[in-house]
C-alpha beads as a LAMMPS data file, in Angstrom:
LAMMPS data file: protein, C-alpha beads

138 atoms
137 bonds

1 atom types
1 bond types

-500.0 500.0 xlo xhi
-500.0 500.0 ylo yhi
-500.0 500.0 zlo zhi

Masses

1 110.0

Atoms # bond

1 1 1 256.655 -16.512 352.125
2 1 1 259.058 -13.384 352.741
3 1 1 261.854 -13.437 355.027
4 1 1 262.830 -9.613 356.662
5 1 1 264.695 -8.591 359.555
6 1 1 262.451 -6.210 361.254
7 1 1 263.759 -4.223 364.329
8 1 1 261.633 -1.615 366.925
9 1 1 261.842 1.569 368.084
10 1 1 263.614 0.275 370.787
11 1 1 266.588 -1.127 369.133
12 1 1 265.448 -4.766 368.850
13 1 1 265.875 -6.934 366.339
14 1 1 264.383 -9.989 364.681
15 1 1 262.807 -12.276 362.502
16 1 1 259.275 -11.857 361.047
17 1 1 257.935 -14.979 358.040
18 1 1 255.432 -13.125 355.372
19 1 1 252.718 -14.341 352.713
20 1 1 254.294 -11.510 350.462
21 1 1 255.775 -7.883 351.078
22 1 1 252.788 -6.447 351.003
23 1 1 251.994 -8.794 354.104
24 1 1 254.012 -6.998 355.937
25 1 1 252.524 -3.544 354.888
26 1 1 249.074 -4.694 355.492
27 1 1 249.744 -6.186 359.464
28 1 1 252.213 -2.898 359.507
29 1 1 249.607 -0.561 358.805
30 1 1 246.954 -2.792 361.733
31 1 1 249.320 -2.947 364.693
32 1 1 249.455 -6.889 364.343
33 1 1 253.543 -6.479 364.785
34 1 1 254.991 -6.314 368.037
35 1 1 257.895 -6.806 369.470
36 1 1 258.684 -9.801 371.160
37 1 1 261.258 -8.408 373.836
38 1 1 259.249 -5.154 374.451
39 1 1 255.916 -5.421 372.960
40 1 1 256.753 -2.085 371.059
41 1 1 254.289 -2.352 368.348
42 1 1 256.343 0.827 366.397
43 1 1 257.451 -2.147 363.630
44 1 1 260.280 -1.477 360.372
45 1 1 261.986 -3.374 358.486
46 1 1 266.228 -3.352 358.760
47 1 1 268.204 -2.933 356.433
48 1 1 269.169 -6.544 355.222
49 1 1 271.768 -7.969 353.323
50 1 1 271.654 -10.323 350.312
51 1 1 272.134 -13.832 351.310
52 1 1 274.924 -15.261 350.094
53 1 1 275.880 -18.932 348.872
54 1 1 279.662 -20.682 350.119
55 1 1 280.462 -17.725 352.077
56 1 1 281.714 -18.619 355.262
57 1 1 279.756 -17.195 358.924
58 1 1 281.410 -15.189 361.461
59 1 1 280.890 -16.183 365.099
60 1 1 280.192 -12.354 365.579
61 1 1 277.163 -13.486 362.776
62 1 1 276.758 -17.275 364.301
63 1 1 275.376 -15.383 367.280
64 1 1 273.122 -12.737 366.213
65 1 1 271.393 -15.006 363.497
66 1 1 271.062 -17.533 367.132
67 1 1 269.613 -14.472 369.308
68 1 1 266.988 -13.960 366.140
69 1 1 266.192 -17.203 366.550
70 1 1 265.803 -16.827 370.521
71 1 1 263.659 -14.347 370.210
72 1 1 261.810 -15.128 367.748
73 1 1 260.592 -18.787 369.428
74 1 1 260.319 -16.097 373.084
75 1 1 257.769 -13.601 370.674
76 1 1 255.645 -17.273 368.799
77 1 1 255.128 -18.366 372.597
78 1 1 254.185 -15.859 373.760
79 1 1 251.526 -14.720 371.222
80 1 1 250.428 -19.046 370.849
81 1 1 250.189 -18.144 375.001
82 1 1 248.525 -15.439 374.660
83 1 1 245.737 -16.065 372.300
84 1 1 244.800 -19.701 372.181
85 1 1 243.389 -21.585 375.085
86 1 1 245.899 -24.454 377.182
87 1 1 244.559 -27.129 377.328
88 1 1 247.241 -29.427 379.206
89 1 1 247.116 -32.680 378.356
90 1 1 244.354 -33.164 375.972
91 1 1 245.289 -31.483 373.224
92 1 1 245.027 -34.198 370.880
93 1 1 241.321 -35.016 371.844
94 1 1 240.567 -31.509 371.551
95 1 1 242.636 -31.177 367.848
96 1 1 240.481 -33.498 367.671
97 1 1 237.096 -32.385 368.051
98 1 1 237.909 -28.919 366.891
99 1 1 238.960 -30.900 364.120
100 1 1 235.207 -33.045 363.094
101 1 1 233.252 -30.210 364.059
102 1 1 232.214 -31.624 367.960
103 1 1 233.438 -27.949 369.637
104 1 1 233.758 -24.973 368.700
105 1 1 236.532 -23.921 366.556
106 1 1 238.946 -22.088 368.470
107 1 1 243.479 -22.186 369.021
108 1 1 244.514 -24.181 371.634
109 1 1 247.939 -24.976 372.639
110 1 1 248.646 -27.867 375.131
111 1 1 251.012 -31.226 375.753
112 1 1 251.385 -34.124 372.976
113 1 1 253.631 -37.350 371.778
114 1 1 255.241 -37.429 369.349
115 1 1 253.445 -40.307 368.558
116 1 1 250.043 -38.481 369.121
117 1 1 251.313 -35.410 366.915
118 1 1 251.977 -37.570 364.633
119 1 1 248.684 -39.321 364.487
120 1 1 246.638 -35.668 364.266
121 1 1 249.272 -35.110 360.726
122 1 1 247.709 -38.227 359.767
123 1 1 244.648 -37.856 360.146
124 1 1 244.809 -34.020 358.205
125 1 1 244.509 -32.290 361.979
126 1 1 246.547 -28.983 361.052
127 1 1 249.415 -29.105 364.559
128 1 1 252.724 -27.755 365.142
129 1 1 254.974 -27.649 368.465
130 1 1 256.316 -24.327 370.245
131 1 1 259.882 -24.192 370.436
132 1 1 260.918 -25.099 374.175
133 1 1 260.379 -22.213 376.539
134 1 1 264.060 -21.119 376.671
135 1 1 263.389 -19.158 380.336
136 1 1 262.308 -23.003 381.261
137 1 1 265.282 -24.033 379.957
138 1 1 267.830 -22.887 382.585

Bonds

1 1 1 2
2 1 2 3
3 1 3 4
4 1 4 5
5 1 5 6
6 1 6 7
7 1 7 8
8 1 8 9
9 1 9 10
10 1 10 11
11 1 11 12
12 1 12 13
13 1 13 14
14 1 14 15
15 1 15 16
16 1 16 17
17 1 17 18
18 1 18 19
19 1 19 20
20 1 20 21
21 1 21 22
22 1 22 23
23 1 23 24
24 1 24 25
25 1 25 26
26 1 26 27
27 1 27 28
28 1 28 29
29 1 29 30
30 1 30 31
31 1 31 32
32 1 32 33
33 1 33 34
34 1 34 35
35 1 35 36
36 1 36 37
37 1 37 38
38 1 38 39
39 1 39 40
40 1 40 41
41 1 41 42
42 1 42 43
43 1 43 44
44 1 44 45
45 1 45 46
46 1 46 47
47 1 47 48
48 1 48 49
49 1 49 50
50 1 50 51
51 1 51 52
52 1 52 53
53 1 53 54
54 1 54 55
55 1 55 56
56 1 56 57
57 1 57 58
58 1 58 59
59 1 59 60
60 1 60 61
61 1 61 62
62 1 62 63
63 1 63 64
64 1 64 65
65 1 65 66
66 1 66 67
67 1 67 68
68 1 68 69
69 1 69 70
70 1 70 71
71 1 71 72
72 1 72 73
73 1 73 74
74 1 74 75
75 1 75 76
76 1 76 77
77 1 77 78
78 1 78 79
79 1 79 80
80 1 80 81
81 1 81 82
82 1 82 83
83 1 83 84
84 1 84 85
85 1 85 86
86 1 86 87
87 1 87 88
88 1 88 89
89 1 89 90
90 1 90 91
91 1 91 92
92 1 92 93
93 1 93 94
94 1 94 95
95 1 95 96
96 1 96 97
97 1 97 98
98 1 98 99
99 1 99 100
100 1 100 101
101 1 101 102
102 1 102 103
103 1 103 104
104 1 104 105
105 1 105 106
106 1 106 107
107 1 107 108
108 1 108 109
109 1 109 110
110 1 110 111
111 1 111 112
112 1 112 113
113 1 113 114
114 1 114 115
115 1 115 116
116 1 116 117
117 1 117 118
118 1 118 119
119 1 119 120
120 1 120 121
121 1 121 122
122 1 122 123
123 1 123 124
124 1 124 125
125 1 125 126
126 1 126 127
127 1 127 128
128 1 128 129
129 1 129 130
130 1 130 131
131 1 131 132
132 1 132 133
133 1 133 134
134 1 134 135
135 1 135 136
136 1 136 137
137 1 137 138
């Protein structure tokens, strides 16, 4: 995996993770990249400095990193909400039905307890927690 700092034509910066550098190019050409802030599809790689271990981050760098993380989390949550079916508290049951072929394969999201998520993972069901909704945290 490779991480790029990306920028839309309006100047919003965010982070994107790709299988390799060719994956960025493929997704960009196909129009699969969008800004988490303004939904712009005009995305480019921002100039990035190499990571150097052992250096202290300035307060400005820490704030920028936190802002990028919030933007990424917002974009991820928005993508899932727009491209998956909400199944609410029935998430664990629906995920199992999909995994075991009892219902058609589709992307879903909903609520599960930590214990339910742990059991799903132990069964080999692919699950991941969504980042918290920054708007709901205020």
